Backbone as CSV, one residue per row, in Angstrom:
resi,resn,N_x,N_y,N_z,CA_x,CA_y,CA_z,C_x,C_y,C_z
1,MET,6.386,12.989,13.994,6.433,14.307,13.418,6.190,15.343,14.507
2,ASP,6.820,16.460,14.363,6.635,17.532,15.325,6.337,18.815,14.567
3,PRO,5.124,19.287,14.556,3.959,18.746,15.250,3.411,17.511,14.545
4,PRO,2.622,16.708,15.243,2.045,15.509,14.623,1.151,15.871,13.448
5,ASN,1.180,15.060,12.428,0.317,15.247,11.266,-1.093,14.826,11.660
6,GLN,-2.029,15.727,11.572,-3.402,15.451,11.983,-4.293,15.018,10.822
7,THR,-3.765,15.013,9.610,-4.554,14.619,8.448,-3.902,13.435,7.766
8,ALA,-4.723,12.625,7.125,-4.204,11.474,6.394,-3.516,11.961,5.128
9,ASN,-2.319,11.518,4.896,-1.587,11.870,3.689,-1.547,10.629,2.809
10,TRP,-2.624,10.402,2.085,-2.762,9.189,1.289,-1.758,9.141,0.152
11,ASP,-1.483,10.276,-0.490,-0.489,10.284,-1.569,0.888,9.929,-1.034
12,GLY,1.209,10.452,0.137,2.493,10.141,0.750,2.613,8.662,1.086
13,LEU,1.540,8.091,1.619,1.546,6.662,1.928,1.728,5.841,0.661
14,SER,0.982,6.178,-0.369,1.068,5.447,-1.630,2.471,5.523,-2.214
15,ASP,3.026,6.726,-2.267,4.369,6.912,-2.824,5.417,6.166,-2.013
16,SER,5.297,6.228,-0.697,6.257,5.571,0.179,6.216,4.053,0.020
17,LEU,5.007,3.489,0.017,4.874,2.043,-0.164,5.430,1.609,-1.522
18,TRP,5.038,2.323,-2.575,5.465,1.945,-3.931,6.978,2.009,-4.048
19,GLY,7.556,3.120,-3.615,9.004,3.281,-3.729,9.766,2.236,-2.931
20,GLY,9.326,1.990,-1.701,10.017,1.009,-0.865,9.903,-0.402,-1.400
21,LEU,8.721,-0.780,-1.849,8.540,-2.140,-2.363,9.178,-2.320,-3.739
22,ASP,9.150,-1.282,-4.553,9.800,-1.363,-5.865,11.299,-1.575,-5.710
23,GLN,11.907,-0.964,-4.714,13.347,-1.101,-4.499,13.729,-2.376,-3.755
24,HIS,12.769,-3.027,-3.139,13.068,-4.250,-2.382,13.528,-5.331,-3.351
25,PRO,14.553,-6.095,-2.989,15.090,-7.098,-3.923,14.168,-8.291,-4.183
26,ALA,13.254,-8.593,-3.267,12.371,-9.749,-3.456,11.373,-9.478,-4.570
27,LEU,11.029,-10.520,-5.298,10.047,-10.401,-6.367,8.652,-10.818,-5.916
28,GLN,8.559,-11.411,-4.742,7.275,-11.787,-4.156,7.221,-11.199,-2.745
29,LEU,6.179,-10.401,-2.499,6.065,-9.698,-1.229,4.657,-9.855,-0.670
30,ALA,4.541,-9.708,0.640,3.233,-9.735,1.289,3.122,-8.534,2.214
31,ILE,1.954,-7.923,2.184,1.622,-6.854,3.120,0.543,-7.423,4.034
32,VAL,0.802,-7.422,5.325,-0.169,-7.920,6.300,-0.741,-6.713,7.040
33,TRP,-2.059,-6.588,6.991,-2.742,-5.466,7.647,-3.606,-6.010,8.772
34,PRO,-3.032,-6.145,9.974,-3.834,-6.613,11.103,-4.774,-5.511,11.572
35,GLY,-5.939,-5.872,11.977,-6.887,-4.921,12.528,-7.573,-4.029,11.507
36,HIS,-7.538,-4.402,10.234,-8.170,-3.573,9.208,-9.673,-3.432,9.456
37,ALA,-10.280,-4.447,10.061,-11.729,-4.406,10.294,-12.110,-3.275,11.246
38,GLY,-11.247,-2.946,12.180,-11.517,-1.830,13.082,-11.559,-0.510,12.330
39,MET,-10.638,-0.329,11.407,-10.656,0.884,10.594,-11.891,0.917,9.711
40,ARG,-12.231,-0.228,9.147,-13.428,-0.302,8.296,-14.681,0.071,9.089
41,ALA,-14.762,-0.375,10.337,-15.933,-0.095,11.164,-15.987,1.363,11.627
42,HIS,-14.834,1.927,11.980,-14.812,3.264,12.569,-14.559,4.383,11.563
43,SER,-13.971,4.034,10.424,-13.667,5.057,9.423,-13.763,4.431,8.032
44,PRO,-14.985,4.102,7.602,-15.144,3.388,6.334,-14.611,4.140,5.121
45,ASP,-14.689,5.460,5.126,-14.166,6.215,3.981,-12.647,6.082,3.888
46,ASP,-11.966,6.206,5.023,-10.508,6.041,5.031,-10.122,4.609,4.668
47,HIS,-10.895,3.661,5.173,-10.623,2.255,4.847,-10.734,2.033,3.345
48,ALA,-11.742,2.607,2.727,-11.921,2.451,1.277,-10.754,3.060,0.514
49,ILE,-10.277,4.211,0.960,-9.123,4.837,0.300,-7.887,3.953,0.452
50,ALA,-7.660,3.442,1.646,-6.503,2.570,1.876,-6.583,1.318,1.004
51,MET,-7.766,0.745,0.877,-7.931,-0.436,0.027,-7.639,-0.100,-1.434
52,GLU,-8.085,1.062,-1.891,-7.788,1.477,-3.264,-6.288,1.613,-3.479
53,ILE,-5.596,2.170,-2.499,-4.141,2.311,-2.593,-3.490,0.941,-2.692
54,LEU,-3.919,0.005,-1.867,-3.324,-1.336,-1.890,-3.630,-2.060,-3.202
55,GLU,-4.834,-1.895,-3.715,-5.185,-2.521,-4.998,-4.336,-1.951,-6.128
56,GLU,-4.181,-0.628,-6.145,-3.354,-0.003,-7.178,-1.898,-0.421,-7.027
57,LEU,-1.444,-0.527,-5.801,-0.072,-0.938,-5.528,0.208,-2.320,-6.105
58,THR,-0.687,-3.271,-5.857,-0.461,-4.629,-6.371,-0.486,-4.646,-7.896
59,ARG,-1.361,-3.847,-8.486,-1.460,-3.797,-9.953,-0.224,-3.154,-10.575
60,THR,0.179,-2.003,-10.062,1.278,-1.275,-10.689,2.631,-1.934,-10.433
61,LEU,2.822,-2.516,-9.261,4.087,-3.215,-9.016,4.200,-4.492,-9.845
62,GLY,3.090,-4.988,-10.326,3.098,-6.162,-11.193,3.273,-5.825,-12.665
63,ASP,3.371,-4.558,-12.987,3.488,-4.102,-14.375,4.961,-3.985,-14.767
64,PRO,5.421,-4.793,-15.741,6.831,-4.741,-16.137,7.274,-3.370,-16.639
65,GLU,6.386,-2.644,-17.287,6.770,-1.323,-17.796,7.007,-0.331,-16.656
66,LEU,6.175,-0.379,-15.648,6.304,0.559,-14.534,7.431,0.200,-13.580
67,THR,7.891,-1.043,-13.637,8.940,-1.504,-12.724,10.255,-1.770,-13.450
68,CYS,10.392,-1.205,-14.643,11.634,-1.354,-15.422,12.017,-2.822,-15.600
69,GLY,11.030,-3.652,-15.917,11.285,-5.063,-16.189,11.455,-5.935,-14.971
70,ARG,11.162,-5.420,-13.786,11.260,-6.221,-12.552,9.930,-6.186,-11.796
71,PRO,8.887,-6.783,-12.388,7.592,-6.773,-11.709,7.627,-7.617,-10.441
72,LYS,6.754,-7.273,-9.538,6.660,-7.986,-8.265,5.258,-8.541,-8.090
73,GLN,5.180,-9.670,-7.443,3.895,-10.210,-7.016,3.690,-9.753,-5.578
74,VAL,2.624,-9.023,-5.360,2.339,-8.498,-4.022,0.998,-9.044,-3.557
75,ALA,1.010,-9.681,-2.402,-0.227,-10.172,-1.785,-0.544,-9.274,-0.606
76,VAL,-1.823,-8.935,-0.461,-2.287,-8.164,0.679,-3.140,-9.089,1.532
77,ILE,-2.745,-9.239,2.777,-3.442,-10.135,3.697,-4.139,-9.272,4.749
78,LEU,-5.458,-9.355,4.759,-6.243,-8.613,5.734,-6.500,-9.534,6.917
79,ALA,-5.893,-9.195,8.050,-5.957,-10.081,9.212,-6.823,-9.493,10.307
């Protein structure tokens, strides 16, 4: 971005992840988050928000009503 975004846009991240994964043809998906422990150690509040987004993502993408009858199984792997 020009200029670079200096603030976390959590709603944008959530919307982007949901939209992209909802449109993906696979019904089983995995999100791998390497280095999450560093964020947890250095920015625990942001880490907690990101975890909430991922938890909501797995729940809502698994809901047949919210996915127009094409629910997805989403695994989040913290590496």
